[in-house]
C-alpha positions as CSV (number, residue, x, y, z in Angstrom):
1,M,-32.4,27.6,23.0
2,T,-30.1,30.3,21.7
3,R,-26.8,28.6,21.1
4,L,-24.9,31.5,19.6
5,S,-23.0,32.7,22.4
6,R,-21.7,29.3,23.4
7,R,-20.4,29.1,19.8
8,A,-18.0,32.4,20.4
9,L,-16.2,30.6,23.1
10,L,-13.7,28.4,21.0
11,I,-10.8,26.1,22.6
12,S,-7.5,26.4,21.1
13,A,-5.1,23.8,21.6
14,G,-2.3,25.4,20.9
15,S,-2.6,28.5,23.3
16,L,-3.9,26.4,26.5
17,A,-1.6,27.3,29.0
18,G,-3.4,25.4,31.8
19,A,-6.6,24.2,30.4
20,G,-9.4,26.3,29.0
21,A,-10.9,28.1,25.8
22,V,-10.0,31.1,24.0
23,A,-12.9,33.7,23.3
24,G,-13.1,34.1,19.2
25,A,-15.6,36.7,18.0
26,V,-18.4,35.0,15.5
27,A,-18.6,38.1,13.0
28,K,-22.1,39.0,12.0
29,S,-22.6,40.2,9.0
30,R,-26.3,41.1,7.9
31,R,-28.5,38.0,8.4
32,R,-31.6,37.7,6.6
33,R,-33.4,35.0,4.4
34,P,-32.2,35.1,0.5
35,G,-34.8,36.1,-2.5
36,A,-37.7,34.7,-2.6
37,P,-33.0,1.3,9.7
38,P,-31.6,2.4,6.5
39,P,-28.9,1.7,4.4
40,R,-25.4,3.0,5.0
41,P,-23.2,4.3,2.6
42,S,-20.4,1.9,1.7
43,A,-17.0,2.9,3.3
44,A,-13.8,4.1,1.2
45,P,-10.6,2.8,2.9
46,P,-8.9,5.4,5.0
47,A,-5.3,4.6,3.5
48,S,-4.4,3.1,0.2
49,G,-7.3,1.0,-1.4
50,A,-10.0,-0.2,-3.2
51,T,-13.0,1.8,-4.8
52,A,-15.8,1.9,-2.3
53,A,-18.0,-1.5,-2.8
54,T,-21.2,-0.6,-4.1
55,P,-23.7,-1.4,-1.3
56,A,-26.3,-4.1,-2.1
57,H,-29.6,-2.2,-1.3
58,T,-33.1,-3.8,-0.3
59,P,-35.8,-1.8,-2.7
60,L,-37.1,1.0,-0.2
61,P,-40.1,3.1,-0.8
62,R,-39.4,5.5,-2.9
63,G,-41.4,9.3,-3.4
64,G,-43.3,11.7,-1.2
65,R,-42.1,14.5,0.9
66,L,-41.1,14.8,4.5
67,S,-40.9,18.3,6.6
68,I,-37.8,18.2,9.2
69,A,-37.5,20.9,12.3
70,A,-33.9,21.9,12.1
71,P,-32.3,22.3,15.7
72,A,-31.9,25.8,15.6
73,S,-33.2,29.1,14.2
74,F,-31.9,30.2,10.8
75,D,-29.3,33.1,10.7
76,F,-27.4,33.3,7.4
77,D,-24.2,35.3,6.7
78,T,-23.0,34.2,3.4
79,F,-23.6,31.3,0.8
80,D,-20.3,31.2,0.3
81,A,-19.4,28.0,2.3
82,A,-15.4,29.0,2.6
83,R,-16.2,32.1,4.2
84,S,-19.1,31.1,6.5
85,G,-18.9,30.2,10.5
86,E,-22.4,29.8,10.7
87,P,-23.8,26.5,11.7
88,S,-27.6,26.8,10.1
89,V,-25.8,28.2,6.9
90,V,-25.1,24.5,6.8
91,E,-28.9,23.5,7.0
92,L,-29.2,24.7,3.2
93,L,-25.7,24.5,1.8
94,G,-24.7,20.8,2.8
95,R,-28.0,19.6,1.3
96,A,-27.5,21.2,-2.1
97,H,-23.5,20.7,-2.3
98,A,-21.5,17.7,-2.0
99,R,-18.2,17.2,0.1
100,L,-15.6,15.0,-1.4
101,I,-16.2,12.4,1.4
102,Q,-18.5,12.3,4.4
103,W,-18.7,10.5,7.8
104,A,-21.0,7.1,6.8
105,D,-21.1,6.4,10.3
106,P,-20.1,9.6,12.6
107,A,-20.6,7.6,15.9
108,A,-18.0,5.3,14.8
109,A,-16.0,8.0,13.0
110,V,-16.1,5.6,9.7
111,L,-15.3,7.9,6.5
112,G,-17.4,7.0,3.6
113,P,-17.7,8.4,-0.3
114,D,-19.2,11.1,-1.3
115,L,-18.4,13.3,-4.5
116,A,-15.0,10.9,-4.2
117,A,-16.1,7.2,-4.9
118,A,-12.8,6.2,-3.6
119,W,-9.2,7.3,-2.6
120,E,-6.1,6.2,-2.0
121,Q,-2.5,7.1,-0.6
122,P,0.2,5.7,-2.6
123,D,2.3,7.6,-0.2
124,P,2.4,9.8,3.2
125,L,2.5,12.9,1.0
126,T,-0.1,12.0,-1.7
127,L,-3.7,11.7,-1.4
128,V,-5.6,10.9,-4.8
129,L,-9.1,11.2,-4.9
130,R,-11.1,9.1,-7.9
131,L,-14.4,11.4,-8.4
132,D,-17.9,9.4,-9.0
133,P,-18.7,9.5,-12.2
134,R,-22.2,10.0,-12.0
135,A,-21.7,13.6,-10.1
136,R,-23.7,16.3,-12.2
137,W,-24.3,19.6,-11.2
138,H,-27.7,20.4,-10.6
139,D,-29.7,21.4,-13.8
140,V,-30.1,25.0,-13.2
141,P,-28.7,28.0,-14.7
142,P,-25.7,28.1,-15.4
143,L,-24.9,24.9,-14.3
144,A,-27.1,23.0,-16.9
145,G,-26.9,19.4,-15.0
146,R,-23.4,19.2,-16.8
147,P,-20.9,16.3,-15.5
148,V,-18.6,17.4,-12.3
149,T,-15.2,18.1,-13.6
150,A,-12.0,16.9,-11.9
151,A,-10.7,20.6,-13.0
152,E,-13.6,22.2,-11.4
153,V,-12.5,20.4,-8.1
154,Q,-9.1,21.4,-8.5
155,A,-10.1,25.2,-8.7
156,H,-12.6,24.6,-5.4
157,L,-9.5,23.1,-3.5
158,A,-7.3,26.0,-5.1
159,R,-9.3,28.7,-3.4
160,V,-10.4,27.0,-0.1
161,I,-6.4,26.7,0.3
162,A,-6.0,30.0,-0.5
163,I,-8.6,31.3,2.0
164,A,-7.1,29.5,4.6
165,R,-3.5,30.5,3.8
166,A,-4.7,33.9,4.2
167,G,-5.7,33.4,7.6
168,D,-9.4,34.1,6.4
169,A,-10.6,30.8,6.7
170,P,-13.9,31.3,9.6
171,R,-12.5,29.2,12.9
172,A,-15.1,26.6,12.7
173,H,-13.6,25.2,9.7
174,R,-10.7,23.7,11.6
175,S,-8.1,24.5,8.2
176,A,-5.1,24.0,9.8
177,A,-4.7,20.2,7.8
178,L,-5.4,22.3,4.4
179,L,-2.3,24.1,4.8
180,D,-0.3,20.7,4.5
181,V,-1.4,20.9,0.9
182,A,1.4,22.1,-1.3
183,R,0.0,21.3,-4.6
184,V,-3.5,20.1,-6.3
185,E,-3.1,18.6,-9.5
186,T,-5.5,17.0,-12.2
187,P,-4.3,13.5,-13.2
188,G,-6.9,12.4,-15.0
189,P,-10.5,13.6,-15.9
190,A,-11.7,12.3,-12.8
191,A,-9.2,12.3,-10.7
192,V,-7.8,14.8,-8.4
193,R,-4.1,14.5,-6.5
194,L,-3.2,16.2,-3.4
195,A,0.4,16.9,-3.0
196,L,1.7,17.1,0.6
197,D,4.5,19.3,2.2
198,R,4.4,16.9,5.2
199,P,2.3,13.7,6.3
200,S,-1.0,15.4,7.2
201,P,-3.3,12.5,9.1
202,L,-6.4,14.9,10.0
203,L,-6.7,15.9,5.9
204,L,-9.4,13.1,5.5
205,P,-11.5,14.8,8.4
206,A,-11.1,18.1,7.0
207,L,-12.0,17.0,3.7
208,A,-15.5,15.8,5.7
209,G,-15.6,19.1,7.3
210,E,-19.1,20.6,8.3
211,F,-18.2,23.7,6.2
212,A,-15.7,21.5,3.5
213,L,-18.8,21.7,0.7
214,V,-17.6,21.6,-3.1
215,Q,-19.2,24.6,-4.6
216,P,-19.0,25.5,-8.5
217,P,-16.1,28.2,-9.2
218,D,-18.0,30.1,-11.8
219,V,-21.2,30.5,-9.4
220,L,-18.8,31.8,-6.9
221,E,-16.3,34.1,-8.8
222,G,-17.0,33.7,-12.4
223,P,-18.4,36.9,-14.7
224,S,-21.9,36.3,-13.9
225,A,-21.3,35.8,-10.1
226,P,-23.9,37.7,-8.0
227,S,-22.7,40.3,-5.6
228,D,-25.1,39.6,-3.2
229,P,-23.9,36.9,-0.6
230,L,-27.0,35.3,0.0
231,D,-28.3,35.2,-3.7
232,P,-30.3,32.0,-4.1
233,S,-28.2,31.1,-7.3
234,L,-25.2,29.9,-4.8
235,L,-27.6,27.4,-3.7
236,A,-26.9,25.7,-7.0
237,G,-24.5,22.6,-6.5
238,C,-24.1,19.0,-6.8
239,G,-25.6,17.6,-3.8
240,P,-28.4,15.7,-3.5
241,W,-31.2,18.3,-3.0
242,V,-31.9,21.3,-5.5
243,F,-32.9,24.0,-3.4
244,A,-36.8,25.0,-4.6
245,G,-37.0,28.2,-2.3
246,F,-39.0,29.4,0.7
247,D,-42.5,28.5,1.8
248,G,-42.9,30.4,4.9
249,P,-39.9,29.8,7.1
250,A,-39.6,26.5,5.6
251,A,-36.6,25.7,2.9
252,R,-37.8,23.7,0.3
253,F,-35.6,21.1,-1.7
254,R,-36.6,18.7,-4.6
255,A,-34.6,15.5,-5.5
256,H,-31.7,15.5,-7.7
257,A,-32.2,12.5,-9.3
258,S,-29.6,12.9,-11.8
259,G,-26.9,13.0,-9.2
260,H,-24.6,10.4,-7.8
261,R,-26.4,10.5,-4.7
262,S,-30.2,10.1,-5.7
263,P,-32.7,10.6,-2.3
264,L,-35.2,7.9,-1.9
265,L,-37.8,10.8,-1.1
266,D,-39.0,13.3,-4.0
267,E,-38.8,16.6,-1.7
268,L,-37.6,17.6,1.4
269,A,-38.7,20.9,3.5
270,I,-36.4,22.4,6.6
271,S,-37.5,25.0,8.8
272,P,-36.4,26.5,12.1
273,P,-38.0,24.6,15.5
274,L,-40.7,27.1,16.0
275,N,-44.0,25.8,17.3
276,V,-43.2,22.2,16.7
277,L,-46.0,20.6,18.6
278,E,-48.8,22.7,16.9
279,R,-47.2,22.2,13.8
280,Y,-46.9,18.7,14.1
281,R,-50.4,18.3,15.2
282,A,-51.2,20.2,12.3
283,G,-49.5,17.8,10.0
284,E,-47.0,20.2,9.0
285,L,-44.1,18.7,10.3
286,D,-42.8,15.2,10.4
287,E,-39.8,15.2,12.2
288,F,-38.4,17.9,14.9
289,P,-36.2,18.2,18.1
290,A,-37.6,18.7,21.6
291,I,-35.5,22.0,22.8
292,D,-37.7,22.8,25.4
293,P,-38.4,19.6,28.0
294,R,-42.1,20.4,28.4
295,D,-42.6,19.7,24.5
296,A,-40.8,16.4,24.8
297,A,-43.1,15.2,27.6
298,A,-46.2,16.8,25.5
299,A,-45.1,14.9,22.4
300,R,-44.7,11.3,24.4
301,A,-48.4,11.6,24.7
302,L,-48.9,11.6,20.7
303,P,-50.2,8.6,19.4
304,G,-47.4,6.3,17.6
305,I,-44.7,9.2,18.0
306,Q,-41.4,8.0,17.8
307,E,-38.8,9.1,20.0
308,L,-34.9,9.2,19.3
309,P,-32.4,10.4,21.9
310,R,-30.0,13.4,20.7
311,Y,-26.8,14.1,22.2
312,H,-26.1,17.9,22.1
313,R,-23.1,19.0,20.4
314,E,-21.2,20.5,23.4
315,L,-20.0,19.1,26.7
316,V,-20.7,20.4,30.3
317,L,-17.0,20.7,31.6
318,S,-15.1,22.8,34.0
319,T,-11.5,24.1,33.4
320,F,-8.5,24.6,35.8
321,T,-5.1,26.1,35.3
322,I,-2.1,23.3,36.5
323,A,0.6,24.9,35.9
324,G,0.8,26.6,39.5
325,P,-0.9,26.3,42.8
326,P,-3.4,25.5,44.1
327,W,-4.6,23.2,41.0
328,S,-1.0,22.0,40.5
329,D,-2.0,19.5,43.0
330,P,-4.1,16.9,41.3
331,R,-5.8,15.7,44.3
332,L,-7.6,19.1,44.7
333,V,-9.0,18.8,41.2
334,E,-9.7,15.2,41.9
335,A,-11.5,16.0,44.8
336,V,-14.0,18.2,42.8
337,S,-14.4,15.9,40.2
338,A,-15.5,13.0,43.0
339,A,-18.1,15.7,44.8
340,L,-19.8,16.1,41.7
341,N,-20.5,12.6,40.8
342,R,-21.6,12.0,37.4
343,G,-24.7,10.1,38.3
344,W,-25.6,12.8,40.9
345,L,-25.3,15.2,38.5
346,T,-27.2,13.8,35.5
347,Q,-30.2,13.3,37.7
348,A,-29.9,16.7,40.0
349,L,-29.0,19.1,37.5
350,F,-30.4,17.8,34.2
351,A,-33.4,15.5,35.2
352,G,-31.5,12.5,33.9
353,R,-31.3,14.1,30.4
354,A,-27.6,13.8,30.3
355,S,-24.7,11.3,30.0
356,P,-21.4,11.0,32.2
357,S,-18.8,12.0,30.0
358,G,-15.0,10.8,30.3
359,P,-12.3,12.5,28.0
360,L,-14.3,11.7,25.0
361,P,-17.7,12.3,25.0
362,P,-20.4,9.5,24.7
363,C,-21.7,10.1,21.8
364,C,-18.7,8.8,20.6
365,T,-18.2,4.9,20.2
366,A,-14.6,5.1,21.0
367,A,-15.9,6.6,24.6
368,L,-14.7,4.7,27.8
369,Q,-17.9,3.0,28.8
370,P,-19.2,3.0,32.5
371,S,-17.4,0.0,33.5
372,G,-14.0,1.7,32.4
373,L,-15.0,5.0,34.1
374,A,-16.0,3.7,37.3
375,P,-12.4,3.4,39.1
376,F,-12.2,7.2,38.4
377,P,-13.1,10.2,40.9
378,G,-16.5,11.1,40.0
379,Y,-17.7,7.8,38.2
380,A,-18.3,5.5,41.1
381,A,-22.1,3.6,41.1
382,D,-22.4,5.0,44.4
383,P,-22.6,9.1,44.7
384,A,-22.2,8.6,48.6
385,A,-18.5,6.6,47.8
386,D,-17.5,9.4,45.9
387,A,-18.7,12.0,48.2
388,R,-16.6,10.3,50.6
389,A,-13.3,9.6,49.0
390,A,-13.6,13.5,47.6
391,R,-13.7,15.0,51.5
392,E,-10.5,12.5,52.0
393,R,-8.7,14.1,49.1
394,W,-9.7,17.4,49.5
395,E,-8.4,17.8,53.0
396,A,-5.2,15.7,52.6
397,A,-4.2,18.5,49.9
398,G,-4.9,21.2,52.1
399,G,-8.3,21.9,50.3
400,P,-9.7,23.7,53.4
401,S,-7.3,26.3,53.5
402,L,-7.8,27.8,50.3
403,G,-10.4,29.8,51.6
404,T,-13.1,31.0,49.6
405,V,-13.2,28.9,45.9
406,T,-15.1,30.8,43.6
407,V,-17.0,28.9,40.5
408,D,-17.7,31.1,37.6
409,I,-21.2,29.9,35.7
410,P,-22.1,31.1,32.7
411,S,-24.9,33.5,32.6
412,I,-26.9,31.8,29.6
413,F,-26.2,28.5,32.0
414,D,-28.1,29.9,34.8
415,P,-31.0,30.3,36.1
416,R,-31.5,27.6,33.0
417,Y,-29.6,24.8,35.1
418,A,-29.7,26.4,38.5
419,A,-26.3,25.5,38.3
420,S,-25.5,28.4,41.0
421,A,-27.8,26.5,43.6
422,I,-27.5,22.9,42.8
423,V,-23.6,22.8,42.2
424,I,-22.6,25.1,45.1
425,T,-24.6,23.1,47.5
426,R,-23.2,20.0,46.5
427,L,-19.8,21.2,46.5
428,N,-20.1,22.8,50.0
429,D,-22.2,20.2,51.6
430,V,-19.2,17.8,50.5
431,L,-16.2,19.2,50.7
432,G,-16.8,22.1,52.8
433,P,-19.0,25.6,53.3
434,Q,-16.2,27.7,51.1
435,F,-17.6,27.5,47.8
436,R,-19.4,30.6,46.1
437,P,-20.7,31.0,42.7
438,A,-20.3,34.0,40.3
439,I,-22.3,34.5,36.9
440,E,-20.3,35.9,34.3
441,T,-20.5,36.4,30.5
442,Y,-18.3,33.8,28.5
443,T,-16.6,37.0,27.4
444,T,-15.5,37.3,30.9
445,I,-14.9,33.5,31.5
446,A,-12.8,33.3,28.3
447,R,-10.6,36.1,29.0
448,R,-9.8,34.7,32.7
449,V,-8.8,31.5,31.0
450,Q,-6.4,33.2,28.7
451,E,-4.8,35.1,31.8
452,G,-4.5,31.7,33.5
453,A,-6.9,33.4,36.4
454,Y,-8.4,30.0,37.4
455,G,-5.5,28.8,39.3
456,N,-1.8,30.6,39.4
457,G,-2.8,31.3,43.5
458,R,-6.4,32.0,42.5
459,A,-9.0,29.2,44.3
460,A,-11.4,29.4,41.2
461,F,-12.9,27.3,38.3
462,W,-15.7,27.8,36.0
463,F,-18.8,25.3,35.0
464,G,-20.6,25.4,32.1
465,W,-21.0,24.4,28.2
466,S,-17.6,23.7,26.0
467,P,-17.4,24.9,22.9
468,P,-18.9,22.9,20.1
469,L,-17.2,19.2,19.5
470,P,-15.1,19.5,16.4
471,S,-16.1,16.3,14.3
472,P,-16.5,12.6,14.9
473,D,-13.0,11.8,14.7
474,P,-11.9,11.2,18.1
475,R,-8.4,12.2,17.6
476,E,-10.0,15.4,17.1
477,L,-12.3,15.4,20.2
478,L,-9.2,14.5,22.4
479,L,-6.9,17.5,20.4
480,H,-9.6,19.7,21.1
481,L,-9.8,19.2,24.8
482,Y,-6.5,18.1,25.8
483,G,-4.0,19.0,23.2
484,H,-2.2,21.4,25.1
485,A,-1.6,18.4,27.9
486,L,-0.3,15.6,25.4
487,A,3.4,14.7,25.6
488,L,5.1,14.4,22.1
489,A,4.9,10.8,22.4
490,E,1.2,10.7,23.2
491,R,0.4,13.4,20.3
492,S,2.0,11.3,17.9
493,N,0.6,8.1,18.9
494,L,-2.9,9.8,18.9
495,L,-2.4,11.0,15.1
496,A,-1.4,7.6,13.9
497,A,-4.4,6.0,15.5
498,D,-6.9,4.7,13.1
499,P,-10.3,6.3,14.3
500,A,-12.3,3.9,13.8
501,D,-10.4,1.7,16.0
502,S,-12.0,2.3,19.3
503,A,-9.9,0.7,21.3
504,A,-6.9,2.4,20.0
505,F,-8.2,5.4,22.4
506,A,-8.6,3.8,25.5
507,G,-5.1,4.4,26.9
508,L,-4.6,7.8,26.6
509,Q,-8.4,8.3,28.0
510,Q,-7.0,6.3,31.2
511,A,-4.0,8.2,31.3
512,I,-5.6,11.9,31.4
513,L,-8.0,10.5,34.0
514,R,-5.1,9.1,36.0
515,G,-3.3,12.2,36.0
516,G,-5.8,14.6,37.7
517,F,-7.6,15.5,34.0
518,R,-4.7,17.3,32.9
519,G,-6.8,20.6,33.5
520,V,-10.0,19.8,32.0
521,V,-12.5,17.6,33.7
522,P,-15.7,16.7,31.2
523,W,-18.9,16.2,33.3
524,V,-21.6,15.2,31.3
525,Q,-22.9,15.5,27.8
526,Q,-26.4,16.4,27.6
527,V,-28.9,14.5,25.5
528,G,-32.3,15.7,24.2
529,E,-34.8,14.0,22.1
530,T,-36.0,13.9,18.3
531,F,-39.6,12.6,17.9
532,R,-40.4,11.4,14.4
533,R,-44.1,11.0,12.6
534,P,-44.9,6.9,12.7
535,G,-44.1,5.3,9.0
536,T,-41.0,8.1,8.9
537,V,-37.8,6.1,8.7
538,G,-34.4,7.7,8.7
539,P,-31.0,8.0,10.4
540,V,-30.8,8.4,14.2
541,P,-29.9,11.7,15.1
542,S,-26.2,12.4,15.5
543,P,-24.6,15.9,17.8
544,F,-22.9,16.6,14.7
545,W,-24.6,18.0,11.4
546,D,-25.4,14.9,9.4
547,G,-28.2,16.3,6.9
548,Y,-26.2,14.5,4.1
549,R,-27.6,11.2,5.2
550,D,-31.6,12.8,4.5
551,V,-31.1,10.5,1.1
552,Q,-31.5,7.9,3.4
553,R,-34.7,9.4,4.7
554,Y,-38.2,7.3,3.6
555,R,-41.7,7.0,4.2
556,L,-43.5,3.7,4.8
557,P,-46.4,3.1,2.7
């Protein structure tokens, strides 16, 4: 499945006039390969606090090798994490490098230690990171296995912040929180202090971001720094895996046994998701995502294989410009939502490989449960009941007088899912024969969103994939989709919420659903499958990149 074109469609909360997305160009430089139920990490406290506790481990099997297929093909631009926005680069960099903190439990939005063993915030304008004394760079030139120092982390952060201030950080980095940092200091040999210009509630999630990888400054910009942005020396870091080269399409790693997060396995191989069933049967793969539903059906017939659900990182949604007619009447948006009942949509369009989504996606523990969604248009247990209510709303709000309603569907969404037939037929059956599809590129859809063309006197909306969800933090997820429509008090309360407190987000989600969805109607989050060889143990797959949890993988004897 090609996903790159979807990543070019990015929501910018600050520029949403009604609701929608802004096209961001994904700059492509040359792409090539370079030369040649487990224990959970303990979570450091999000505010002032104590050092992260050392977990009590039950002895687990050590040694061995696993081979895993990544969820997407490799398409590298640069191994400088501060300048790359290409997700597949993280398949290599994210294993060879550490972040200061990590998502210990992505579903529950719980942060935990990585290079920083603990942190505290003695006041709203200060964040102190305590580095793990066991952290060492890889034992390869020029790092030679030396300890990671606070001065090196300070230099790394100063560089990343400077790139963000210059406006050169890729949009995928979500680096706005870094702009709140006034100074980076080293009050001790193993401590880094960030002095802030203003309180920054999203700074910790930023330090756990997908591309927030700590790279050795001398390798990136020292006298011997390579000129080639894909030089393998840039893969030397302090992460749990040491890059050991390529074996065909597979990137090979060996365990960094002397580091602060030592893997249970000795070796790991990561490869693109090509010919996965054939390679699994040949013993060349231990885990793979089923990109094609036919692969999933065939995999289920394999003896003893384990199947795990894997949420996609995008939602299927629609946006409506609600600043002017016709969608300024929330009854019309609610009628469209009710017509496309989520249970019906899951089965009719995705053959059951999806889950209904509210304002927070179902991959998030803080998402409203089905019982909490049921009172709102489109979430009834009985699709026929939703259909009747939809027609009543549509007619009461004057929907039939709108004439033809155009539904733009991205060209990479159809014909794969036949939305132009299934969705449009349903709308015409439930609301009346006035809907017609138009197959458009995401670039065209994004431009129309910017122009307010999905409303403001035009009876039109679009239906397709959202931009990639930004992070496991429910605050960021809600800002990502609804930041444009939040009142000042709502935004303030949202940012002050504890991301691990699921109950803190129920009220805002309900308010969004009660208010005609505020211009962004979430439909479903698709669910794929990950398959594992018998005797292979590892974390439950996350829609967010979580290769840092490979340290938890092991083989049963």
